[in-house]
Every structure is written in C-alpha cells, then in structure tokens.
C-alpha positions in Angstrom: 156.8 118.6 185.6 153.3 117.2 186.0 151.9 116.3 189.2 148.4 114.5 190.3 147.0 114.6 193.8 143.6 113.2 195.0 142.0 115.3 197.4 140.1 113.1 200.3 137.3 115.4 201.5 136.9 117.8 199.5 132.9 119.2 199.7 133.1 122.4 198.9 132.8 123.4 195.4 133.5 127.9 196.1 137.0 126.0 198.1 137.8 124.3 195.2 138.1 127.2 193.2 139.6 129.2 196.2 142.4 126.8 196.5 142.7 126.9 192.7 143.0 130.5 192.4 145.7 130.5 195.2 148.0 127.6 194.2 148.1 129.0 190.9 149.3 132.3 192.3 152.3 130.0 194.0 155.7 131.3 192.5 156.6 128.4 189.7 153.6 127.4 189.3 152.7 127.1 185.5 149.0 126.1 186.0 147.2 124.5 188.6 143.4 123.0 188.2 141.2 121.2 190.7 138.5 119.2 189.6 135.7 119.3 192.0 133.5 116.9 190.4 136.7 114.4 190.1 138.5 115.5 193.8 141.5 115.9 191.4 144.2 118.6 191.7 146.7 118.9 189.0 149.8 121.4 189.6 151.9 121.9 186.9 155.3 123.7 187.3 159.0 124.1 187.7 160.8 121.0 188.3 163.3 122.3 190.8 160.4 124.5 192.9 158.4 121.4 192.6 159.3 120.2 196.4 158.4 124.0 197.6 155.1 124.1 195.6 153.6 120.5 196.8 154.5 121.9 200.5 153.1 125.4 200.3 149.7 123.5 198.1 149.4 121.9 201.2 149.4 124.6 204.0 146.9 126.0 201.1 144.6 123.6 200.9 144.4 123.0 205.4 143.8 126.5 205.1 140.7 126.2 203.1 139.3 123.1 204.0 141.5 121.8 207.2 139.4 118.1 206.8 140.8 117.6 202.9 143.9 115.3 203.4 146.2 115.3 200.1 147.2 111.9 198.9 149.6 111.3 195.5 147.1 109.9 192.9 
C-alpha cells in the first residue's frame, strides 16, 4: 500500500532527510521518501500496519520539525 502526504511548513532540507531516514526504519515500511522541493512524503508499507506506520510517522515529523503539519495529498 502506498500513501502520499503533504508536509506543510517543511523548511529544512536536513530535517526532511532525517524524517526520511527515521520513517524508513519503522516496522512494516518498505520504502519512504521525503521530497523537500515538493514537500511530499510517500510511504510504501504493509497494508495491515499502515495505521500504525502513519501514527508513528506523525510523531517523527513533529519531533524533528514541530511546525510541520502532515496532510493527505
């Protein structure tokens, strides 16, 4: 399953790279990419784990850059 999100307020390329690295380490994630230029986050993961992955991703995003809002694209 693939989910796409918009990271509103993302202003730091280094933070985007940190988010991508942390999200890729989550259980059930096959691949996660954060595109700083388009502020898009794409997560590919196991269907049954997706709700947990999304919840954990939101926490990672807030921890790294607290002003960023994760919205469905």
